DSSP file (Angstrom, degrees, kcal/mol; ACC not computed):
  #  RESIDUE AA STRUCTURE BP1 BP2  ACC     N-H-->O    O-->H-N    N-H-->O    O-->H-N    TCO  KAPPA ALPHA  PHI   PSI    X-CA   Y-CA   Z-CA
    1    1 A M              0   0    0      0, 0.0     2,-0.0     0, 0.0     0, 0.0   0.000 360.0 360.0 360.0-162.4  106.3  106.7  122.5
    2    2 A G    >   -     0   0    0      1,-0.1     3,-1.4     4,-0.0     4,-0.3  -0.127 360.0 -85.1 -86.1-171.7  105.7  103.2  123.9
    3    3 A D  G >  S+     0   0    0      1,-0.2     3,-0.9     2,-0.2    -1,-0.1   0.662 115.6  77.0 -68.5 -15.8  105.4   99.9  122.2
    4    4 A S  G 3  S+     0   0    0      1,-0.2    -1,-0.2     3,-0.1     0, 0.0   0.752  94.9  49.1 -66.7 -22.2  101.7  100.4  121.5
    5    5 A S  G <  S+     0   0    0     -3,-1.4     2,-0.3     2,-0.0    -1,-0.2   0.550  90.8  99.0 -89.0  -9.8  102.5  102.8  118.7
    6    6 A D    <   -     0   0    0     -3,-0.9     3,-0.1    -4,-0.3    -4,-0.0  -0.603  47.8-174.7 -81.0 137.2  105.1  100.4  117.1
    7    7 A T    >   +     0   0    0     -2,-0.3     3,-1.7     1,-0.1    -1,-0.1   0.060  47.2 120.0-120.1  20.1  103.7   98.3  114.1
    8    8 A V  T 3  S+     0   0    0      1,-0.3    -1,-0.1     3,-0.0    -2,-0.0   0.880  78.9  44.5 -51.3 -42.9  106.8   96.2  113.7
    9    9 A E  T 3  S+     0   0    0     -3,-0.1    -1,-0.3     2,-0.1     2,-0.2   0.371  82.3 127.1 -85.0   5.6  104.8   93.0  114.4
   10   10 A E    <   -     0   0    0     -3,-1.7     2,-0.8     1,-0.1    -3,-0.1  -0.411  59.1-136.5 -61.3 126.9  102.0   94.0  112.2
   11   11 A R        +     0   0    0     -2,-0.2     2,-0.3    73,-0.1    -1,-0.1  -0.794  43.2 150.1 -90.9 113.0  101.4   91.2  109.6
   12   12 A T        -     0   0    0     -2,-0.8    73,-3.6    68,-0.1    74,-0.5  -0.915  33.8-154.6-136.0 164.1  100.9   92.8  106.2
   13   13 A I        -     0   0    0     -2,-0.3     2,-0.3    71,-0.2    74,-0.2  -0.938  17.1-149.1-128.6 159.4  101.4   92.1  102.6
   14   14 A S  E     -a   87   0A   0     72,-2.0    74,-3.6    -2,-0.3     2,-0.5  -0.900   5.9-136.3-128.9 159.7  101.8   94.7   99.9
   15   15 A L  E     -a   88   0A   0     -2,-0.3    74,-0.2    72,-0.2     2,-0.1  -0.929  21.3-130.9-110.2 135.5  101.0   95.1   96.2
   16   16 A S    >>  -     0   0    0     72,-2.9     4,-2.6    -2,-0.5     3,-0.6  -0.438  27.3-108.9 -77.8 162.1  103.4   96.4   93.7
   17   17 A A  H 3> S+     0   0    0      1,-0.3     4,-2.1     2,-0.2     5,-0.1   0.856 122.4  51.9 -55.9 -37.3  102.4   99.2   91.3
   18   18 A S  H 3> S+     0   0    0      2,-0.2     4,-2.0     1,-0.2    -1,-0.3   0.850 109.6  46.5 -68.8 -40.3  102.6   96.5   88.6
   19   19 A A  H <> S+     0   0    0     -3,-0.6     4,-3.4    69,-0.4     5,-0.3   0.926 111.4  52.9 -73.5 -45.0  100.4   94.0   90.4
   20   20 A A  H  X S+     0   0    0     -4,-2.6     4,-2.3     1,-0.2    -2,-0.2   0.910 109.4  49.7 -51.9 -45.7   97.8   96.8   91.2
   21   21 A K  H  X S+     0   0    0     -4,-2.1     4,-1.8    -5,-0.2    -1,-0.2   0.916 112.3  46.5 -60.5 -46.4   97.7   97.7   87.5
   22   22 A R  H  X S+     0   0    0     -4,-2.0     4,-3.0     2,-0.2    -2,-0.2   0.915 111.0  50.4 -60.9 -44.3   97.2   94.2   86.5
   23   23 A I  H  X S+     0   0    0     -4,-3.4     4,-2.5     1,-0.2    -2,-0.2   0.917 110.3  51.9 -62.8 -39.8   94.5   93.5   89.1
   24   24 A A  H  X S+     0   0    0     -4,-2.3     4,-2.0    -5,-0.3    -1,-0.2   0.890 112.3  46.5 -57.5 -42.5   92.7   96.8   87.8
   25   25 A W  H  X S+     0   0    0     -4,-1.8     4,-1.9     2,-0.2    -2,-0.2   0.954 111.7  50.4 -72.3 -46.5   92.9   95.4   84.2
   26   26 A L  H  X S+     0   0    0     -4,-3.0     4,-1.9     1,-0.2    -2,-0.2   0.898 111.6  47.9 -51.6 -46.8   91.6   92.1   85.3
   27   27 A L  H  X>S+     0   0    0     -4,-2.5     4,-1.6     1,-0.2     5,-0.7   0.871 107.1  56.1 -62.1 -38.8   88.6   93.6   87.1
   28   28 A E  H  <5S+     0   0    0     -4,-2.0    -1,-0.2     1,-0.2    -2,-0.2   0.867 107.7  49.0 -59.7 -39.8   87.8   95.8   84.2
   29   29 A Q  H  <5S+     0   0    0     -4,-1.9    -1,-0.2     1,-0.2    -2,-0.2   0.888 110.9  50.1 -66.8 -39.4   87.6   92.6   82.0
   30   30 A E  H  <5S-     0   0    0     -4,-1.9    -1,-0.2    -5,-0.2    -2,-0.2   0.779  86.9-158.6 -70.5 -30.5   85.3   90.9   84.5
   31   31 A A  T  <5 +     0   0    0     -4,-1.6    -3,-0.1     1,-0.2    -4,-0.1   0.862  46.6 130.9  52.7  41.0   82.9   94.0   84.8
   32   32 A Q    > < -     0   0    0     -5,-0.7     3,-1.1     3,-0.0    -1,-0.2  -0.925  55.3-131.0-123.9 107.2   81.8   92.7   88.2
   33   33 A P  T 3  S+     0   0    0      0, 0.0    24,-0.0     0, 0.0     0, 0.0  -0.169  86.0  27.0 -56.8 140.4   81.7   95.2   91.0
   34   34 A G  T 3  S+     0   0    0      1,-0.3     2,-0.1    24,-0.0    22,-0.1   0.470  81.5 146.9  95.7   2.8   83.2   94.3   94.3
   35   35 A L    <   -     0   0    0     -3,-1.1    37,-0.3    -8,-0.1     2,-0.3  -0.432  21.6-178.9 -73.4 145.4   85.9   91.7   92.9
   36   36 A M  E     -C   56   0B   0     20,-2.4    20,-2.5    -2,-0.1     2,-0.8  -0.908  34.6 -99.8-135.3 164.2   89.3   91.5   94.7
   37   37 A L  E     -Cd  55  73B   0     35,-2.3    37,-2.6    -2,-0.3     2,-0.5  -0.795  34.0-151.6 -87.4 113.5   92.3   89.5   94.2
   38   38 A R  E     -Cd  54  74B   0     16,-3.8    16,-1.9    -2,-0.8     2,-0.4  -0.750  10.2-168.3 -89.1 126.3   92.4   86.6   96.6
   39   39 A V  E     +Cd  53  75B   0     35,-2.6    37,-0.6    -2,-0.5     2,-0.3  -0.927  17.5 166.3-113.3 138.8   96.0   85.4   97.6
   40   40 A S  E     -C   52   0B   0     12,-2.0    12,-2.2    -2,-0.4     2,-0.4  -0.986  28.9-142.1-151.4 161.2   96.2   82.1   99.3
   41   41 A V  E     +C   51   0B   0     -2,-0.3     2,-0.3    10,-0.2    10,-0.2  -0.985  24.1 172.0-125.4 130.7   98.7   79.4  100.3
   42   42 A S  E     -C   50   0B   0      8,-2.3     8,-3.3    -2,-0.4     2,-0.1  -0.934  39.1 -87.0-135.2 166.8   98.0   75.8  100.3
   43   43 A G  E    S+C   49   0B   0     -2,-0.3     2,-0.3     6,-0.2     6,-0.3  -0.463  86.0  47.2 -68.1 135.8   99.9   72.5  100.8
   44   44 A G        +     0   0    0      4,-2.8     4,-0.5    -2,-0.1     3,-0.3  -0.836  46.9 110.7 131.0-165.5  101.5   71.2   97.7
   45   45 A G  S >  S-     0   0    0     -2,-0.3     3,-0.8     1,-0.2    -1,-0.1  -0.054  85.7 -64.1  78.2 170.6  103.6   72.3   94.9
   46   46 A C  T 3  S+     0   0    0      1,-0.2    -1,-0.2     3,-0.1     4,-0.1   0.669 133.2  40.5 -74.2  -9.8  107.2   71.3   94.3
   47   47 A S  T 3  S-     0   0    0      2,-0.3    -1,-0.2    -3,-0.3    -2,-0.1   0.430 120.0 -92.5-117.5   4.6  108.5   73.0   97.4
   48   48 A G  S <  S+     0   0    0     -3,-0.8    -4,-2.8    -4,-0.5     2,-0.3  -0.290 103.9  48.4 121.2 -49.1  105.8   72.2  100.1
   49   49 A F  E     -CE  43 116B   0     67,-2.2    67,-1.9    -6,-0.3     2,-0.4  -0.919  66.5-161.1-121.5 145.8  103.5   75.3   99.9
   50   50 A Q  E     -CE  42 115B   0     -8,-3.3    -8,-2.3    -2,-0.3    65,-0.2  -0.986  16.5-122.9-133.0 147.9  102.1   76.8   96.8
   51   51 A Y  E     -C   41   0B   0     63,-2.4     2,-0.4    -2,-0.4   -10,-0.2  -0.445  22.6-163.0 -75.5 151.2  100.6   80.2   96.0
   52   52 A G  E     -C   40   0B   0    -12,-2.2   -12,-2.0    -2,-0.1     2,-0.4  -0.997   5.6-172.3-138.0 146.9   97.1   80.6   94.7
   53   53 A F  E     +C   39   0B   0     -2,-0.4     2,-0.3   -14,-0.2   -14,-0.2  -0.992  18.4 148.0-136.3 124.4   95.5   83.7   93.0
   54   54 A S  E     -C   38   0B   0    -16,-1.9   -16,-3.8    -2,-0.4     2,-0.4  -0.968  45.7-102.6-149.6 167.8   91.9   84.1   92.2
   55   55 A L  E     +C   37   0B   0     -2,-0.3     2,-0.3   -18,-0.2   -18,-0.2  -0.798  44.2 169.2 -94.2 133.9   89.1   86.7   91.8
   56   56 A D  E     -C   36   0B   0    -20,-2.5   -20,-2.4    -2,-0.4    18,-0.0  -0.995  33.9-163.4-147.0 150.0   86.6   86.8   94.7
   57   57 A D        +     0   0    0     -2,-0.3     2,-0.4   -22,-0.2    -1,-0.1   0.280  69.4  89.9-111.2   6.3   83.8   89.1   95.8
   58   58 A M        -     0   0    0    -22,-0.1     2,-0.5    16,-0.0   -22,-0.1  -0.847  54.7-162.6-110.3 142.9   83.6   87.7   99.3
   59   59 A V        -     0   0    0     -2,-0.4     6,-0.0     4,-0.1    17,-0.0  -0.972  20.7-153.5-120.3 113.8   85.5   88.8  102.5
   60   60 A N    >   -     0   0    0     -2,-0.5     3,-2.6     1,-0.1    -2,-0.0  -0.389  29.1-102.4 -85.2 159.4   85.3   86.0  105.1
   61   61 A P  T 3  S+     0   0    0      0, 0.0    -1,-0.1     0, 0.0    -2,-0.0   0.805 122.3  47.8 -53.3 -27.8   85.5   86.6  108.9
   62   62 A D  T 3  S+     0   0    0      2,-0.0    15,-2.6    14,-0.0     2,-0.3   0.111  94.2 104.2-102.1  22.0   89.1   85.4  109.0
   63   63 A D  E <   -F   76   0B   0     -3,-2.6     2,-0.4    13,-0.2    13,-0.2  -0.700  52.5-156.4 -98.2 154.6   90.3   87.5  105.9
   64   64 A R  E     -F   75   0B   0     11,-3.1    11,-2.1    -2,-0.3     2,-0.3  -0.955  12.2-142.2-121.6 149.1   92.3   90.6  105.9
   65   65 A T  E     -F   74   0B   0     -2,-0.4     2,-0.3     9,-0.2     9,-0.2  -0.846  12.6-171.3-119.2 148.6   92.3   93.2  103.1
   66   66 A F  E     -F   73   0B   0      7,-2.7     7,-3.2    -2,-0.3     2,-0.4  -1.000  10.3-159.3-140.6 138.3   95.0   95.2  101.7
   67   67 A E  E     +F   72   0B   0     -2,-0.3     2,-0.3     5,-0.2     5,-0.2  -0.843  16.3 166.7-124.5 153.0   94.7   98.0   99.2
   68   68 A R  E >  S-F   71   0B   0      3,-2.2     3,-2.5    -2,-0.4    -2,-0.0  -0.889  72.4  -8.8-159.7 133.8   96.8   99.9   96.6
   69   69 A D  T 3  S-     0   0    0      1,-0.3     3,-0.1    -2,-0.3   -45,-0.0   0.844 128.7 -52.0  53.2  38.5   95.8  102.3   93.7
   70   70 A G  T 3  S+     0   0    0      1,-0.3    -1,-0.3   -46,-0.0     2,-0.3   0.557 115.5 105.2  85.9  -3.6   92.1  101.6   94.2
   71   71 A V  E <   - F   0  68B   0     -3,-2.5    -3,-2.2   -35,-0.0     2,-0.4  -0.799  57.5-138.3-116.0 164.9   92.3   97.7   94.0
   72   72 A T  E     - F   0  67B   0    -37,-0.3   -35,-2.3    -2,-0.3     2,-0.5  -0.956   9.0-164.0-125.9 134.9   92.0   95.2   96.9
   73   73 A A  E     -dF  37  66B   0     -7,-3.2    -7,-2.7    -2,-0.4     2,-0.4  -0.965  14.0-160.5-113.1 138.0   93.8   92.1   97.7
   74   74 A V  E     +dF  38  65B   0    -37,-2.6   -35,-2.6    -2,-0.5     2,-0.3  -0.964  11.7 175.8-123.0 136.2   92.2   89.8  100.3
   75   75 A I  E     -dF  39  64B   0    -11,-2.1   -11,-3.1    -2,-0.4     2,-0.2  -0.988  26.3-122.7-142.4 141.0   94.1   87.1  102.3
   76   76 A D  E  >  - F   0  63B   0    -37,-0.6     4,-2.4    -2,-0.3   -13,-0.2  -0.555  32.1-108.9 -89.6 157.6   93.0   84.7  105.0
   77   77 A E  H  > S+     0   0    0    -15,-2.6     4,-1.6     1,-0.2    -1,-0.1   0.811 115.2  50.9 -51.7 -41.9   94.8   84.6  108.4
   78   78 A V  H  > S+     0   0    0      2,-0.2     4,-1.0     1,-0.2    -1,-0.2   0.909 113.4  45.8 -67.7 -43.3   96.5   81.2  108.0
   79   79 A S  H >> S+     0   0    0      1,-0.2     4,-1.2     2,-0.2     3,-0.7   0.913 109.4  58.0 -62.6 -39.2   97.9   82.3  104.5
   80   80 A L  H 3X S+     0   0    0     -4,-2.4     4,-1.3     1,-0.3     3,-0.3   0.839  97.4  59.6 -59.3 -38.4   98.9   85.6  106.1
   81   81 A D  H 3< S+     0   0    0     -4,-1.6    -1,-0.3     1,-0.2    -2,-0.2   0.862 111.1  41.0 -62.7 -33.1  101.0   83.9  108.7
   82   82 A L  H << S+     0   0    0     -4,-1.0    -1,-0.2    -3,-0.7    -2,-0.2   0.645 122.7  40.4 -90.3 -13.6  103.2   82.4  105.9
   83   83 A L  H >< S+     0   0    0     -4,-1.2     3,-2.5    -3,-0.3    -2,-0.2   0.349  75.2 140.3-114.8   5.4  103.2   85.6  103.7
   84   84 A A  T 3< S+     0   0    0     -4,-1.3   -71,-0.2     1,-0.3    21,-0.1  -0.296  78.4  18.1 -55.4 130.8  103.7   88.3  106.3
   85   85 A G  T 3  S+     0   0    0    -73,-3.6    -1,-0.3     1,-0.3   -72,-0.2   0.356  98.5 135.7  90.4  -0.1  106.0   90.9  104.9
   86   86 A S    <   -     0   0    0     -3,-2.5   -72,-2.0   -74,-0.5     2,-0.4  -0.359  45.6-143.4 -76.7 153.4  105.5   89.7  101.3
   87   87 A E  E     -aB  14 102A   0     15,-1.5    15,-2.9   -74,-0.2     2,-0.6  -0.985   9.1-142.2-115.0 133.1  105.0   91.8   98.2
   88   88 A I  E     +aB  15 101A   0    -74,-3.6   -72,-2.9    -2,-0.4   -69,-0.4  -0.812  29.8 178.7 -90.0 124.0  102.7   90.6   95.5
   89   89 A D  E     - B   0 100A   0     11,-4.2    11,-3.3    -2,-0.6     2,-0.5  -0.873  27.1-136.4-127.2 162.5  104.1   91.6   92.1
   90   90 A Y  E     - B   0  99A   0     -2,-0.3     2,-0.5     9,-0.3     9,-0.2  -0.980  25.1-169.0-115.9 120.6  103.2   91.1   88.5
   91   91 A V  E     - B   0  98A   0      7,-2.9     7,-2.1    -2,-0.5     2,-0.5  -0.935  13.1-161.5-120.2 126.0  105.9   90.1   86.2
   92   92 A E  E     + B   0  97A   0     -2,-0.5     2,-0.3     5,-0.2     5,-0.2  -0.920  24.6 162.3-105.3 125.1  106.0   90.0   82.4
   93   93 A E  E >   - B   0  96A   0      3,-1.6     3,-1.8    -2,-0.5    -2,-0.0  -0.843  53.7 -98.1-135.8 166.6  108.8   87.9   80.9
   94   94 A L  T 3  S+     0   0    0      1,-0.3     3,-0.1    -2,-0.3    -1,-0.0   0.857 123.4  50.3 -54.2 -39.6  109.4   86.3   77.5
   95   95 A V  T 3  S-     0   0    0      1,-0.3    -1,-0.3    -3,-0.0     2,-0.2   0.490 128.4 -70.1 -80.5  -3.5  108.1   83.0   78.7
   96   96 A G  E <   -B   93   0A   0     -3,-1.8    -3,-1.6     2,-0.0     2,-0.3  -0.705  48.0 -82.2 136.7 170.1  105.0   84.5   80.0
   97   97 A A  E     +B   92   0A   0     -5,-0.2     2,-0.3    -2,-0.2    -5,-0.2  -0.892  45.4 151.6-115.5 145.0  103.4   86.8   82.6
   98   98 A S  E     -B   91   0A   0     -7,-2.1    -7,-2.9    -2,-0.3     2,-0.3  -0.988  46.4 -96.7-160.6 163.4  102.3   86.0   86.1
   99   99 A F  E     -B   90   0A   0     -2,-0.3     2,-0.3    -9,-0.2    -9,-0.3  -0.705  44.4-169.9 -80.8 138.7  101.7   87.2   89.7
  100  100 A Q  E     -B   89   0A   0    -11,-3.3   -11,-4.2    -2,-0.3     2,-0.5  -0.957  18.3-134.6-136.7 152.8  104.7   86.4   91.9
  101  101 A V  E     -B   88   0A   0     12,-0.5     2,-1.0    -2,-0.3   -13,-0.2  -0.938   2.7-154.6-113.6 121.2  105.2   86.6   95.6
  102  102 A K  E     -B   87   0A   0    -15,-2.9   -15,-1.5    -2,-0.5    -2,-0.0  -0.836  30.2-176.5 -88.3  96.2  108.5   88.2   97.0
  103  103 A N    >   -     0   0    0     -2,-1.0     3,-1.1   -17,-0.2   -17,-0.1  -0.867  25.8-171.1-110.1 107.5  108.3   86.2  100.3
  104  104 A P  T 3  S+     0   0    0      0, 0.0    -1,-0.1     0, 0.0   -19,-0.1   0.626  87.8  61.0 -73.5  -8.9  111.0   87.0  103.0
  105  105 A N  T 3  S+     0   0    0    -23,-0.2     2,-0.5   -21,-0.1     3,-0.1   0.629  79.8 105.9 -89.9 -13.8  109.7   84.0  105.1
  106  106 A A    <   -     0   0    0     -3,-1.1    12,-0.3     1,-0.2     3,-0.1  -0.539  51.5-166.8 -71.1 117.2  110.5   81.5  102.3
  107  107 A A  S    S-     0   0    0     10,-1.9     2,-0.3    -2,-0.5    11,-0.2   0.908  78.4 -10.4 -67.6 -42.3  113.7   79.4  103.0
  108  108 A S  E     -G  117   0B   0      9,-1.3     9,-2.8   -61,-0.1     2,-0.3  -0.981  64.9-158.5-151.1 156.8  113.6   78.3   99.4
  109  109 A S  E     -G  116   0B   0     -2,-0.3     7,-0.2     7,-0.3     2,-0.0  -0.923  25.8-101.2-132.5 162.7  111.5   78.4   96.4
  110  110 A C    >   -     0   0    0      5,-1.9     3,-0.7    -2,-0.3     5,-0.1  -0.281  36.1-105.5 -81.0 174.9  111.1   76.6   93.2
  111  111 A G  T 3  S+     0   0    0      1,-0.2    -1,-0.1     2,-0.1    -2,-0.0   0.830 119.5  52.1 -63.7 -31.1  112.3   77.6   89.8
  112  112 A C  T 3  S-     0   0    0      1,-0.0    -1,-0.2     3,-0.0    -2,-0.0   0.659 104.0-129.7 -85.4 -14.0  108.9   78.6   88.5
  113  113 A G  S <  S+     0   0    0     -3,-0.7   -12,-0.5     2,-0.2    -2,-0.1   0.669  78.4 110.8  79.4  15.5  108.2   80.8   91.6
  114  114 A A  S    S+     0   0    0    -14,-0.1   -63,-2.4     1,-0.1     2,-0.3   0.602  75.8  30.5 -95.7 -12.5  104.8   79.1   92.3
  115  115 A S  E     -E   50   0B   0    -65,-0.2    -5,-1.9    -5,-0.1     2,-0.3  -0.935  62.3-175.6-146.4 165.6  105.7   77.3   95.5
  116  116 A F  E     -EG  49 109B   0    -67,-1.9   -67,-2.2    -2,-0.3     2,-0.3  -0.944  14.8-140.7-151.5 165.6  108.0   77.7   98.4
  117  117 A S  E       G   0 108B   0     -9,-2.8   -10,-1.9    -2,-0.3    -9,-1.3  -0.958 360.0 360.0-132.4 160.5  109.2   76.0  101.7
  118  118 A I              0   0    0     -2,-0.3    -1,-0.1   -12,-0.3   -70,-0.1   0.404 360.0 360.0-123.5 360.0  109.9   77.6  105.1
């Protein structure tokens, strides 16, 4: 069909199975219905932009939501511009466990994986 059915330009993020499982566990600990993982990008960090993760029960007018396995991630439009096409993952390593962003838009990222530049 025509271009109207193509979603190539669609700005999305995805959650890995590991991230969805960890979000579900966190929400279970909080025991507060309606909580979601908020993903954000702010200026700062050692590479220019830094990722932020928090639990939130609000969806603002400029937010988009993404679901996997019954959990929801919420991200504002400005952050989504910088994270379009990214996957949110939860990684457990010997030095600790954390949410990480696999961001195809990042020209470089810092060693700790908490910030990036474009």
